[in-house]
C-alpha positions in Angstrom: -10.6 10.1 25.8 -13.7 10.0 23.6 -13.8 9.7 19.9 -13.7 12.9 18.0 -15.1 11.6 14.7 -18.7 10.6 14.3 -19.5 6.9 13.5 -16.8 5.7 15.9 -17.6 4.4 19.4 -16.9 1.4 21.5 -15.6 -0.2 24.6 -13.0 1.7 26.8 -10.6 -0.4 28.9 -9.1 0.9 32.1 -6.6 2.2 32.9 -6.8 4.2 29.6 -3.5 4.5 27.9 -1.5 3.4 24.8 -1.7 -0.3 25.7 -5.5 -0.3 26.1 -6.5 1.9 23.2 -8.9 0.9 20.5 -9.4 2.4 17.1 -12.3 4.6 18.2 -10.2 6.2 20.8 -7.4 7.0 18.4 -9.1 8.0 15.1 -9.0 11.7 14.2 -9.9 13.9 11.2 -6.9 14.5 8.9 -5.7 18.0 8.8 -3.0 19.7 6.8 0.5 18.8 8.1 -0.8 15.8 10.1 1.8 13.0 10.6 1.4 10.3 7.9 -0.8 7.4 9.0 -3.7 5.1 8.0 -6.6 7.1 6.6 -10.0 5.4 6.0 -12.2 6.7 3.2 -15.7 5.4 2.6 -17.4 4.9 -0.7 -21.1 4.4 -0.2 -22.2 3.0 -3.5 -24.8 0.6 -4.7 -25.0 2.0 -8.2 -22.3 -0.3 -9.7 -23.9 -3.4 -8.2 -27.3 -2.2 -9.5 -25.9 -1.7 -13.0 -24.3 -5.1 -12.8 -27.6 -6.8 -11.9 -26.5 -7.7 -8.3 -28.4 -7.4 -5.1 -28.0 -4.0 -3.6 -27.1 -3.0 0.0 -23.4 -2.2 -0.3 -24.0 1.5 0.2 -24.4 0.7 3.9 -20.9 -0.9 4.0 -18.7 2.0 5.1 -20.9 2.7 8.2 -20.9 -1.0 9.1 -17.2 -1.2 8.7 -16.5 1.8 10.9 -18.7 0.3 13.6 -16.8 -3.0 13.5 -13.4 -1.4 13.3 -14.2 0.8 16.3 -13.4 -1.6 19.1 -10.4 -3.3 17.5 -7.2 -2.9 19.5 -4.4 -0.6 18.4 -1.3 -2.7 17.7 1.1 0.3 17.4 1.1 4.1 17.6 0.5 4.8 13.9 -1.8 7.8 13.5 -5.3 6.8 12.4 -7.6 9.2 10.4 -11.1 9.2 9.0 -11.3 11.1 5.8 -15.1 10.8 5.5 -17.4 9.1 2.9 -18.1 9.8 -0.7 -21.8 9.1 -1.6 -23.3 8.4 -5.0 -25.9 11.1 -5.7 -28.8 10.5 -8.1 -27.1 7.5 -9.7 -24.0 9.5 -10.8 -21.4 6.8 -10.2 -18.8 8.4 -12.4 -19.0 11.7 -10.6 -18.7 10.0 -7.2 -15.7 8.0 -8.5 -14.0 11.3 -9.5 -14.6 12.9 -6.1 -13.3 9.8 -4.3 -10.2 9.7 -6.6 -9.5 13.4 -5.7 -9.8 12.7 -2.0 -7.6 9.6 -2.2 -5.0 11.3 -4.3 -4.8 14.1 -1.6 -4.3 11.5 1.1 -1.5 9.8 -0.9 0.1 13.2 -1.5 0.1 13.8 2.3 1.9 10.5 2.9 -1.0 8.5 4.3 -2.0 4.9 3.6 -5.6 5.2 2.3 -7.9 2.4 3.2 -11.1 2.3 1.1 -14.3 1.1 2.8 -16.8 -0.1 0.2 -19.4 -0.1 -1.2 -19.5 -2.2 -4.3 -16.3 -3.1 -6.2 -16.8 -0.1 -8.4 -14.7 1.5 -5.7 -11.7 -0.1 -7.5 -11.8 2.2 -10.5 -12.1 5.2 -8.2 -9.1 4.0 -6.2 -7.1 3.4 -9.3 -7.9 6.8 -10.7 -6.8 8.4 -7.4 -3.5 6.4 -7.5 -2.9 7.5 -11.1 -3.6 11.1 -10.2 -1.1 10.9 -7.4 1.5 9.4 -9.6 1.1 12.2 -12.2 3.8 12.2 -14.8 5.7 9.4 -13.0 5.5 6.0 -14.7 6.3 3.4 -12.1 5.2 -0.2 -12.7 1.9 -0.7 -10.8 0.4 -4.0 -9.8 -3.3 -4.4 -8.8 -3.6 -7.5 -6.6 -7.2 -8.5 -6.2 -8.5 -11.2 -3.9 -11.8 -11.9 -5.7 -14.0 -14.7 -7.1 -14.6 -12.5 -10.2 -12.4 -11.0 -12.8 -14.5 -7.8 -13.0 -13.3 -7.3 -16.6 -16.8 -7.0 -18.2 -17.2 -5.0 -21.4 -20.3 -2.9 -20.8 -21.7 0.4 -22.0 -21.0 2.1 -18.7 -19.0 1.4 -15.6 -20.3 -1.0 -12.9 -19.1 -3.3 -10.2 -18.2 -5.7 -13.0 -16.0 -3.4 -15.0 -13.4 -1.6 -12.8 -10.3 -3.6 -13.7 -10.9 -3.4 -17.5 -11.4 0.3 -17.0 -8.1 0.6 -15.1 -6.2 -1.5 -17.7 -7.6 0.6 -20.5 -6.9 3.9 -18.7 -3.3 2.8 -17.9 -2.6 1.7 -21.5 -3.9 5.1 -22.8 -1.7 7.0 -20.4 1.5 5.0 -20.7 1.3 3.6 -17.1 2.7 0.1 -16.8 0.1 -2.0 -15.1 -0.1 -5.6 -14.0 -3.3 -7.2 -12.8 -3.3 -10.3 -10.6 -6.4 -12.0 -9.2 -6.5 -14.7 -6.5 -9.7 -16.7 -5.9 -11.3 -16.8 -9.3 -14.3 -19.1 -9.4 -14.7 -21.2 -12.6 -18.5 -21.3 -11.9 -18.8 -17.5 -11.6 -17.1 -16.2 -14.7 -18.1 -16.8 -18.3 -15.8 -18.0 -21.0 -15.6 -14.5 -22.5 -14.1 -13.3 -19.2 -11.5 -16.0 -19.2 -10.7 -15.1 -22.8 -10.5 -11.4 -21.9 -8.1 -12.2 -19.0 -5.9 -14.2 -21.4 -6.0 -11.4 -24.0 -4.9 -8.8 -21.4 -2.2 -11.0 -19.8 -4.0 -11.2 -16.5 -2.4 -13.5 -13.9 -5.0 -15.4 -12.0 -5.3 -18.3 -9.7 -8.6 -20.2 -9.2 -10.1 -20.8 -5.8 -9.6 -24.6 -6.2 -5.9 -24.0 -6.7 -5.6 -22.1 -3.4 -5.6 -24.9 -0.8 -3.3 -24.9 2.2 -0.9 -27.3 0.5 -0.7 -25.0 -2.6 0.0 -22.0 -0.5 3.8 -22.0 -0.3 4.2 -22.3 -4.1 1.5 -19.6 -4.7 3.2 -17.2 -2.3 6.6 -17.8 -4.0 5.0 -17.3 -7.4 3.4 -14.0 -6.3 6.6 -12.7 -4.7 8.4 -13.3 -7.9 5.8 -11.4 -9.9 5.8 -8.5 -7.4 9.6 -8.2 -7.4 9.4 -6.3 -10.7 6.8 -3.8 -9.7 7.2 -0.5 -7.8 3.7 0.2 -6.4 0.9 -2.2 -5.3 -2.8 -1.4 -5.0 -4.3 -4.2 -2.9 -8.0 -4.8 -3.2 -10.2 -7.4 -1.4 -13.6 -8.4 -2.6 -15.4 -10.1 0.2 -17.2 -12.5 -2.1 -13.9 -14.3 -2.5 -14.4 -15.8 0.9 -16.6 -18.9 1.7 -20.3 -18.1 2.2 -20.2 -19.1 5.8 -17.5 -16.5 6.4 -19.0 -13.8 4.2 -22.7 -14.1 3.7 -23.2 -10.4 3.5 -22.1 -9.7 -0.1 -23.8 -9.1 -3.4 -22.8 -12.5 -4.8 -22.1 -15.1 -2.1 -19.5 -17.7 -3.0 -20.2 -21.4 -3.4 -16.7 -22.3 -2.4 -14.4 -19.4 -1.7 -10.9 -19.0 -0.3 -10.6 -19.4 3.5 -8.9 -17.0 5.8 -6.1 -19.6 6.4 -5.1 -18.8 2.8 -6.1 -15.2 2.4 -4.3 -13.9 5.4 -0.8 -15.3 4.5 -1.3 -14.0 1.0 -2.0 -10.5 2.4 1.0 -10.8 4.7 3.3 -11.7 1.8 2.0 -8.8 -0.3 2.4 -6.4 2.6 5.9 -7.6 3.3 7.1 -6.3 -0.1 6.8 -2.8 1.4 5.2 -1.6 -1.9 1.5 -1.4 -0.9 0.4 2.2 -1.3 -3.4 1.8 -1.1 -5.8 -0.8 0.1 -9.6 -1.2 -0.1 -12.3 -3.7 0.8 -15.4 -4.1 -1.3 -18.8 -5.7 -1.5 -19.9 -5.6 2.2 -23.7 -5.6 2.0 -25.0 -5.2 5.6 -28.7 -6.1 4.8 -27.6 -9.6 4.1 -24.9 -9.9 6.8 -26.1 -12.5 9.3 -24.8 -11.6 12.8 -22.5 -9.1 11.1 -20.2 -12.0 10.3 -18.9 -10.4 7.0 -18.3 -7.1 8.7 -16.2 -8.8 11.4 -14.1 -10.6 8.9 -13.6 -7.5 6.8 -12.5 -5.5 9.9 -10.1 -8.3 10.8 -8.6 -8.2 7.3 -8.2 -4.4 7.4 -6.7 -4.6 11.0 -4.2 -7.2 9.9 -3.3 -5.7 6.6 -2.8 -2.2 7.8 -0.5 -3.3 10.6 1.5 -5.6 8.2 1.8 -2.8 5.6 3.0 -0.3 8.3 5.5 -2.8 9.7 7.0 -3.4 6.3 7.3 0.4 5.8 9.1 0.7 9.1 6.3 2.5 10.9 
C-alpha cells in the first residue's frame, strides 16, 4: 500500500501487513469524522529566528522531519494523519501563527493529538493559541513543559523565537487561564541575567542542564511528577538546541553542553505517563546545518517515542 500524502515515502517490508508497516504506509489526510489519532502539522517558519538574530534554515524543518519519520515502524494501530504545513508569507509571522492555531484547535476539537513540526520555536506561541482556542471558556490548569536551553522569555517589540513563552504567559493572565511554565535544560551560558530575573518574577520552574545528570534524574522526575499532579492539561514542547551539539548540530543555536537522550527520554516518558499531554511540538530543526541529518533523526526518534508513550497513557 503506497502513501497517499505527499512528502511521505520509504522502505516497504514484505510481507506487507500490520506488523511490518512504517509511518509512510499508514499516514492519511484527516477528514471529518475520522477516528482520533496522531496528526502532524508543520510550521515552516524562519521569521522568528530571523527577528531574534539567529541563523535561519528552520523553515525547511517540517519537510525534513516528514522524510525522517517516514520509515519509522508503527508500534500500534493508532491512526496517523498529516494535516499539512502552515507557511510564513512575506514575513507575516503573526498571521501564520493565527492560521496554525486555527488548524491545531480544529485537530484538538476532533480528538486528535496534534504534533507540531517546526520551524523555529515561534511555533510555541502558535501552539499555545491553538490550545487556548480549543479550551474556550473552560479554565483548566495548563502546564507548558519545555525541554530547552533557553527560557524564550524575551521582552521585544514584536514576537520572535525568543518570545513565545512570555507571550503565552501574558495571554493566559489576560484571559484568566491558569498557566504553569516549566523548563528543563536551561544553560547558564545562554541566558542573560534579565532572563533569569524574568523567570523568577513570573514563577517559572526551571532546571539547568548541569543539574540534569543521570544521577539527578530520579529526583528530577519525582519533582516534575509532583508539579504536574496539580495540572489538568500539558503542552509538551521540545527545542532541539537543548541536546548536545554532537546529537543536534542542525539547530539555530547549537549547545555547548546540552542534555543527553539518556535524560531527555525518561523525562518525556514521565510526562507522557501522566495522561495529560494534549499537544506536542518539536522546534528549531535547521536542515542546512544538519550534518548527516543527525538532528532530524534524533527529532524523529523523540516524536516516535513520545507519541507512542502519550497514546499508551491515554489507553489507545
